Legacy VTK file of the C-alpha trace (Angstrom):
# vtk DataFile Version 3.0
C-alpha trace
ASCII
DATASET POLYDATA
POINTS 412 float
0.060 0.072 -0.093
2.721 2.315 0.763
4.769 1.698 -2.253
1.467 2.118 -4.244
0.897 5.768 -2.691
4.525 6.666 -3.417
4.249 5.960 -7.397
0.984 7.738 -7.925
0.804 11.123 -8.505
-1.643 12.851 -5.892
-4.478 14.888 -7.154
-2.862 18.190 -5.853
0.208 17.470 -7.973
-1.708 16.675 -11.022
-3.506 20.170 -10.562
-0.242 22.030 -10.002
1.656 20.496 -13.158
-0.370 22.557 -15.770
-0.162 25.741 -14.023
3.892 25.589 -13.446
4.091 24.627 -17.449
1.864 27.683 -18.145
4.151 30.097 -15.760
7.437 28.609 -16.493
8.559 30.836 -19.057
7.954 33.857 -16.851
9.782 32.039 -13.978
12.689 30.876 -15.898
15.518 28.931 -13.671
14.523 30.706 -10.603
12.190 27.833 -9.547
14.532 25.749 -8.743
16.703 27.991 -6.838
13.867 29.551 -4.792
10.943 28.151 -3.317
9.457 31.516 -3.241
8.932 31.410 -7.495
10.984 34.649 -7.912
9.815 35.610 -11.557
12.157 36.541 -14.546
10.794 39.091 -16.811
9.426 38.278 -20.372
11.756 40.106 -23.003
9.366 39.991 -25.813
7.790 43.496 -24.144
11.562 44.999 -23.467
11.947 48.644 -24.943
14.951 49.639 -27.005
14.717 53.084 -25.595
15.847 51.941 -22.189
19.381 50.684 -21.278
21.357 49.809 -18.450
24.793 50.010 -17.926
26.329 47.712 -15.338
29.297 49.076 -14.929
28.081 52.591 -14.033
24.984 51.245 -12.634
22.873 53.637 -14.455
19.315 53.031 -16.274
19.396 55.508 -19.034
15.928 56.610 -20.527
15.539 58.107 -24.128
11.520 57.218 -24.539
8.901 59.523 -25.039
6.998 58.105 -22.402
8.295 55.412 -19.612
7.174 54.182 -16.304
9.016 51.874 -13.755
7.088 49.078 -14.977
8.760 49.648 -18.723
12.357 49.428 -16.977
11.276 46.492 -14.779
10.082 44.629 -17.853
12.937 45.627 -20.035
15.757 45.365 -17.729
15.029 42.112 -15.849
17.261 42.282 -13.300
15.733 42.389 -9.652
19.202 43.532 -8.451
18.690 47.085 -10.301
14.705 47.153 -9.788
12.680 45.201 -7.597
8.950 45.052 -7.148
8.380 44.072 -3.610
4.869 42.501 -4.537
6.471 40.836 -7.531
3.880 38.099 -8.457
0.673 36.768 -7.090
0.474 33.013 -8.708
-3.021 31.800 -8.660
-2.271 27.964 -8.886
-5.556 27.173 -10.031
-6.372 29.110 -12.799
-2.577 29.594 -13.665
-2.860 33.582 -14.072
-0.198 35.941 -13.296
-1.747 39.109 -11.477
0.432 42.384 -10.662
-0.490 43.599 -7.325
-1.872 46.961 -7.068
0.062 48.210 -4.128
3.239 48.538 -6.082
6.076 49.143 -3.696
9.776 49.293 -6.191
13.236 49.011 -4.744
15.628 50.719 -7.215
19.396 50.030 -6.775
20.649 52.057 -9.341
20.712 55.664 -10.728
18.231 56.828 -13.554
19.121 59.395 -16.300
16.130 60.865 -18.187
17.701 62.046 -21.417
16.715 65.080 -23.442
13.279 65.039 -24.765
12.378 61.858 -22.927
9.770 61.484 -20.249
9.632 59.504 -17.120
6.369 58.749 -15.040
6.336 57.632 -11.568
2.654 57.797 -10.662
-0.148 55.892 -9.277
-0.458 53.880 -12.223
2.051 51.399 -11.549
3.454 52.841 -8.001
2.576 53.707 -4.727
6.504 53.885 -3.130
9.855 54.252 -4.578
12.313 53.193 -2.139
16.005 54.210 -3.758
18.750 52.273 -1.998
21.106 54.014 0.274
22.996 51.700 2.186
25.713 54.190 3.709
28.033 54.105 0.795
26.076 54.676 -2.310
23.740 57.599 -3.515
21.946 56.746 -6.896
20.775 60.017 -8.223
17.488 60.522 -10.590
19.176 63.107 -12.981
16.915 64.812 -15.421
17.837 66.446 -18.909
14.129 65.610 -20.173
10.918 65.521 -18.446
10.066 63.914 -15.213
6.462 63.549 -13.560
5.832 62.252 -10.147
2.309 62.161 -8.987
0.576 60.559 -5.983
3.503 58.605 -4.866
5.784 58.438 -2.288
9.882 58.529 -2.888
12.293 58.149 -0.333
15.856 56.434 0.271
15.872 53.326 1.893
18.466 51.327 3.765
18.068 47.608 3.448
20.424 46.717 6.226
18.149 48.924 8.766
15.103 48.338 6.902
14.111 52.062 7.469
15.181 55.570 5.897
18.634 56.579 5.612
19.524 58.981 7.775
21.841 62.012 7.021
21.969 64.137 9.993
25.566 64.426 9.561
25.368 66.580 7.045
26.223 70.191 7.501
27.699 73.575 6.724
28.429 76.692 8.452
29.803 79.221 6.228
32.523 77.626 4.189
33.028 74.831 6.593
31.201 71.799 5.657
30.653 68.420 7.228
30.014 65.654 4.351
27.153 63.510 5.159
25.860 59.836 4.584
25.519 59.529 1.099
21.901 59.305 0.171
20.065 59.380 -3.406
18.727 62.802 -4.573
16.743 64.294 -7.871
18.702 66.828 -9.955
17.238 68.612 -13.097
20.225 69.169 -14.978
21.036 72.618 -16.674
20.292 71.369 -20.063
16.853 69.892 -19.511
14.151 70.147 -22.231
11.036 69.925 -20.311
9.610 70.045 -16.716
9.967 68.192 -13.826
6.353 68.513 -12.285
5.750 66.672 -8.415
2.328 66.950 -7.425
0.494 65.366 -4.436
3.481 63.114 -3.483
5.584 62.784 -0.486
9.813 63.367 -0.997
11.657 62.588 1.871
14.905 61.367 3.068
17.004 62.353 0.366
20.084 64.368 -0.144
23.378 65.194 1.758
26.126 67.364 2.119
28.706 66.537 -0.527
30.445 69.851 -0.671
29.635 73.561 -2.205
28.645 72.953 -5.995
28.379 69.194 -5.603
24.534 69.502 -6.360
23.321 66.708 -3.871
20.810 69.143 -1.936
17.925 66.496 -2.232
15.781 68.251 -5.012
17.331 70.408 -6.848
16.378 72.569 -10.306
19.216 74.093 -12.666
16.500 74.318 -15.290
13.084 73.114 -16.097
11.153 76.880 -16.472
7.545 76.200 -15.941
7.660 73.168 -13.385
5.168 72.594 -10.945
5.781 71.633 -7.109
2.051 71.225 -5.505
0.352 69.407 -2.904
3.302 67.771 -1.474
4.835 66.824 1.941
8.774 67.426 1.515
10.740 66.687 4.422
13.754 65.406 5.976
15.818 66.352 2.557
19.425 68.165 2.883
17.516 71.235 1.476
13.819 70.997 0.923
14.251 72.600 -2.578
17.320 74.137 -4.276
16.744 76.213 -7.637
19.419 77.999 -9.735
18.656 79.929 -12.742
15.031 78.962 -13.369
11.999 80.620 -14.126
8.339 80.201 -14.011
7.979 77.647 -11.290
4.913 77.593 -8.973
5.440 76.112 -5.566
2.181 75.917 -4.252
0.034 74.409 -1.442
3.127 72.246 0.168
4.054 70.899 3.578
7.763 71.456 3.955
9.328 70.665 7.217
12.146 69.192 8.941
14.700 69.488 6.450
18.225 69.447 7.478
19.158 73.110 6.036
16.898 75.560 4.095
13.038 74.611 3.648
12.949 76.482 0.325
15.904 78.067 -1.239
15.467 79.914 -4.716
19.224 80.715 -5.557
21.269 82.131 -8.366
19.095 84.040 -11.003
15.569 82.397 -10.018
12.981 84.580 -11.338
9.396 84.652 -11.888
8.759 82.200 -9.242
5.595 81.843 -7.201
5.624 80.548 -3.665
2.198 80.170 -2.501
0.237 78.609 0.232
2.710 76.698 1.591
3.348 75.555 5.512
7.187 75.457 6.074
8.293 74.727 9.467
10.932 72.969 11.599
13.673 73.269 8.891
17.074 73.353 9.979
17.978 77.029 8.568
15.870 79.671 7.247
12.224 78.599 6.107
12.258 80.560 2.552
15.396 82.264 1.300
16.205 83.699 -2.059
19.718 84.655 -2.475
22.056 85.909 -5.136
20.345 87.823 -7.821
16.649 86.538 -7.494
13.913 88.590 -9.072
10.176 88.762 -9.541
9.844 86.117 -6.658
6.157 86.567 -5.072
6.057 84.946 -1.811
2.455 85.053 -0.212
-0.071 83.307 1.915
2.599 80.903 3.504
2.380 79.786 7.214
6.188 79.910 8.056
7.361 79.099 11.656
9.928 77.258 13.861
12.741 77.387 11.444
16.044 77.906 12.903
17.188 81.160 11.854
14.899 83.332 9.155
11.246 83.079 8.670
11.700 84.625 4.830
14.844 86.268 3.803
15.418 88.418 0.556
19.283 88.043 0.216
21.923 89.329 -1.862
20.536 91.551 -4.719
16.953 90.231 -4.753
14.988 92.746 -6.426
11.424 93.750 -7.780
9.854 90.636 -5.888
7.122 90.601 -3.191
6.394 88.857 0.334
2.696 89.712 1.402
-0.005 87.982 3.531
2.394 85.719 5.159
1.995 84.558 8.650
5.538 84.189 10.388
6.018 83.145 13.800
8.538 81.640 16.229
11.943 82.740 14.178
15.346 84.474 15.285
14.240 86.949 12.510
10.923 87.066 11.130
11.358 88.741 7.604
14.748 90.347 6.628
15.996 92.229 3.536
19.698 92.087 3.031
21.634 93.647 0.549
18.415 93.922 -1.736
16.220 96.476 -3.356
13.197 97.568 -5.339
11.146 94.838 -3.078
7.859 95.109 -1.421
7.084 93.562 2.254
3.332 94.116 2.891
0.254 92.712 4.895
2.151 90.204 6.641
1.964 89.193 10.388
5.037 88.503 12.170
4.775 87.063 15.814
7.002 85.874 18.682
10.286 86.080 16.803
13.800 87.961 18.061
13.071 90.349 15.342
10.139 91.363 13.385
11.094 92.899 9.924
14.908 93.505 9.651
16.250 95.932 6.960
20.072 96.205 6.581
22.119 99.137 5.503
22.936 98.024 2.110
18.935 97.762 1.162
17.174 100.441 -0.580
14.060 101.445 -2.313
12.189 98.658 -0.652
8.662 99.286 0.448
7.637 97.914 3.886
3.823 99.022 4.822
0.454 97.565 6.506
2.588 94.663 8.347
1.412 93.753 11.967
4.064 92.909 14.517
2.992 91.158 17.621
5.218 90.021 20.761
8.656 91.155 20.207
10.747 90.834 23.121
12.224 94.450 22.095
10.119 96.540 20.785
13.115 98.502 19.014
13.522 94.946 16.973
10.075 95.015 15.645
11.224 97.020 12.929
14.682 96.913 13.013
16.545 99.337 10.204
20.252 99.187 10.583
22.279 102.302 10.606
20.829 104.628 7.351
18.345 102.143 6.460
15.331 104.245 7.097
16.358 107.061 4.880
16.917 104.667 1.950
13.530 102.756 2.352
9.727 103.751 2.354
8.036 102.630 5.445
4.502 103.343 6.547
1.263 102.126 8.439
3.184 99.156 10.249
2.234 98.495 13.719
3.572 96.619 16.936
1.207 94.924 19.210
2.954 94.558 22.336
2.456 91.721 25.172
-0.250 93.664 26.675
-2.333 93.986 23.401
-1.475 97.913 23.038
-0.883 98.602 19.268
2.221 100.965 18.621
2.812 102.546 15.118
6.093 101.957 13.819
8.059 104.213 11.461
11.440 102.795 11.792
13.639 102.366 14.913
LINES 1 413
412 0 1 2 3 4 5 6 7 8 9 10 11 12 13 14 15 16 17 18 19 20 21 22 23 24 25 26 27 28 29 30 31 32 33 34 35 36 37 38 39 40 41 42 43 44 45 46 47 48 49 50 51 52 53 54 55 56 57 58 59 60 61 62 63 64 65 66 67 68 69 70 71 72 73 74 75 76 77 78 79 80 81 82 83 84 85 86 87 88 89 90 91 92 93 94 95 96 97 98 99 100 101 102 103 104 105 106 107 108 109 110 111 112 113 114 115 116 117 118 119 120 121 122 123 124 125 126 127 128 129 130 131 132 133 134 135 136 137 138 139 140 141 142 143 144 145 146 147 148 149 150 151 152 153 154 155 156 157 158 159 160 161 162 163 164 165 166 167 168 169 170 171 172 173 174 175 176 177 178 179 180 181 182 183 184 185 186 187 188 189 190 191 192 193 194 195 196 197 198 199 200 201 202 203 204 205 206 207 208 209 210 211 212 213 214 215 216 217 218 219 220 221 222 223 224 225 226 227 228 229 230 231 232 233 234 235 236 237 238 239 240 241 242 243 244 245 246 247 248 249 250 251 252 253 254 255 256 257 258 259 260 261 262 263 264 265 266 267 268 269 270 271 272 273 274 275 276 277 278 279 280 281 282 283 284 285 286 287 288 289 290 291 292 293 294 295 296 297 298 299 300 301 302 303 304 305 306 307 308 309 310 311 312 313 314 315 316 317 318 319 320 321 322 323 324 325 326 327 328 329 330 331 332 333 334 335 336 337 338 339 340 341 342 343 344 345 346 347 348 349 350 351 352 353 354 355 356 357 358 359 360 361 362 363 364 365 366 367 368 369 370 371 372 373 374 375 376 377 378 379 380 381 382 383 384 385 386 387 388 389 390 391 392 393 394 395 396 397 398 399 400 401 402 403 404 405 406 407 408 409 410 411
C-alpha cells in the first residue's frame, strides 16, 4: 500500500503541473533556486529606449514615455529594480496578477535623456524606495521631463529596513561636514522639459557633499515652468534648491524638518510663485532667495519654528514681493539684506527675535501694513540698520505688545 501511494501522483500534483508549465516561461530557472518562485521578466515586451550600464550602474531613458514597469520589464534584473509585491501566483487558474500596491526598490541611478519623459505615478507605483546603504547615493538626473504624481519617493537602507539618515550633513559658512550619501533628484541645466511633482511625499533624500556638488535632495538647475504642488517634502538636506530657473510654481506644499533650508531659490531664479505653503522646523531659513533672484512672489504662506529666518531677501534680490504671510517663532521674522526694489506688506510676524529687519545695504524697498506681535524688544520690531530708514519707504506698520497695546512703527 505504501509503495502504491509513492508511485502514483496525487490529485494536487496533477492540478499544479499544468500551472507550472504555463508559468515556467515567466519564472525561468528561478523556481529551482527558490521556493518563493521569484519571476524573471519576459523579454518580448522590452523597450529599446531603456538601457542599463552595469559598470556605471545607470539606467538611461530615451523614451517619449516610460514608467517603472517599463524599466522592470526591459531590464529584467531584480538586483537593479525590484517590485516588492512581485507576482501573485494563482495556482488554480495559472494567471499571473500584478499587485495593485506596487512598492519598488531601485538600486541604480536613472538618467532621463533630453526630450524623454519618465512617469513615476500611481498607475504602477505607490512607493519608490531608492537604495542607500551608507556608501552609495543613486541619483535621478533629468535632462528631459519627469512627472511624479500621487506616490512616495524616499531613500531606503535595506540593512536597517528603514529610511537613510544624513543628519551628519552640515555647513556653517564655508565649513562643511560631508554627510552620509543618500539619493537625490537633479534637474540638469540642459533639461528640455519640466519636472512636475504633485500630490506626493518626497523624503529622506540628499546630503552634504561640498559646495557645488549638487546633492541637496531636490534641485532644479533648469525646468522652466515646473510645478511643485500638494506635496509633503521633508527630511531632505535642502527641501528645495533652484538655480537660474524661471516660471516655477510652488504651491500648497508641506515643507518641514529638512536638515538645512526649507525653500532656497538661488542664483538667478526668477518669476517664481511661492504660495499657500506651510514651512516649519527646518534647520536654517524657512524661505530664502539669494543672489540675483527677481520677480519672486512669496504669499499666503505659514512659516514657523525654523532655526534662523522665516523669510529672507538676500544678496541683490529685487522686484519681488512678500505679502499676506504668517511668520512666527523665528530668530528673525522677515529679513531684507543687500536687496532693493522689493515690497513687504500685509504680513503678520509674531513671537520672533526681530520682526522685520532691513540692513544698510538695502534700498528702495517698501515695507507697509505689516503687523508685528510680541517681539521681546520693541526696537527690534522694525529693525533698520544704520541709514536704512533713509533709503527705504516705511509706513502703516504696527507693533502689538504683550499687553495688547498697538504701537505705530515708522522705523527704529
